[in-house]
C-alpha positions as CSV (number, residue, x, y, z in Angstrom):
1,M,-178.7,-16.8,-76.6
2,V,-176.9,-14.2,-79.8
3,L,-176.6,-11.5,-78.9
4,K,-177.5,-8.5,-81.9
5,P,-175.5,-5.6,-82.5
6,Q,-177.7,-1.8,-80.8
7,V,-177.8,0.4,-83.7
8,S,-179.0,4.4,-82.2
9,A,-180.7,6.2,-85.4
10,N,-177.8,8.3,-85.4
11,H,-175.9,4.8,-87.0
12,P,-175.1,5.7,-90.6
13,N,-177.2,3.0,-92.0
14,V,-180.0,5.0,-90.3
15,K,-179.4,8.7,-91.8
16,R,-178.6,6.2,-95.4
17,A,-181.9,4.7,-94.8
18,R,-184.4,7.7,-94.1
19,D,-182.3,9.8,-96.9
20,L,-182.7,7.2,-99.7
21,K,-186.5,6.8,-98.4
22,T,-186.6,10.3,-99.3
23,Q,-185.6,10.1,-102.2
24,G,-188.7,7.8,-103.3
25,L,-187.1,4.5,-103.4
26,K,-188.6,0.7,-102.0
27,P,-187.2,-0.8,-98.7
28,A,-186.4,-3.6,-100.3
29,D,-184.4,-1.5,-102.6
30,I,-182.9,0.0,-99.2
31,G,-181.1,-3.1,-97.9
32,K,-179.0,-3.7,-101.1
33,I,-177.6,-0.6,-100.9
34,I,-176.8,-0.5,-96.9
35,G,-176.7,-3.9,-97.3
36,V,-179.3,-5.7,-94.5
37,S,-182.9,-7.0,-94.5
38,R,-186.2,-5.6,-95.3
39,A,-186.6,-6.3,-92.2
40,T,-184.1,-3.7,-90.8
41,V,-184.9,-1.2,-93.3
42,Y,-188.4,-1.1,-91.1
43,R,-186.9,-1.4,-88.2
44,Y,-184.5,1.9,-88.9
45,L,-187.0,3.8,-90.9
46,T,-189.1,3.6,-87.5
47,M,-186.3,4.5,-85.2
48,E,-186.9,8.4,-83.4
49,P,-184.0,10.6,-84.3
50,E,-181.8,11.0,-81.7
């Protein structure tokens, strides 16, 4: 069983993904910039801010 690290909505990557999305970047481009997959970007963007 592999455990994934838990990322909170206040994690710097989550905040960066939101900032880049408001600038009009596509999720694939955001993923390349912050070093995560497109699916992870979508997960970040749907997280509720704490």
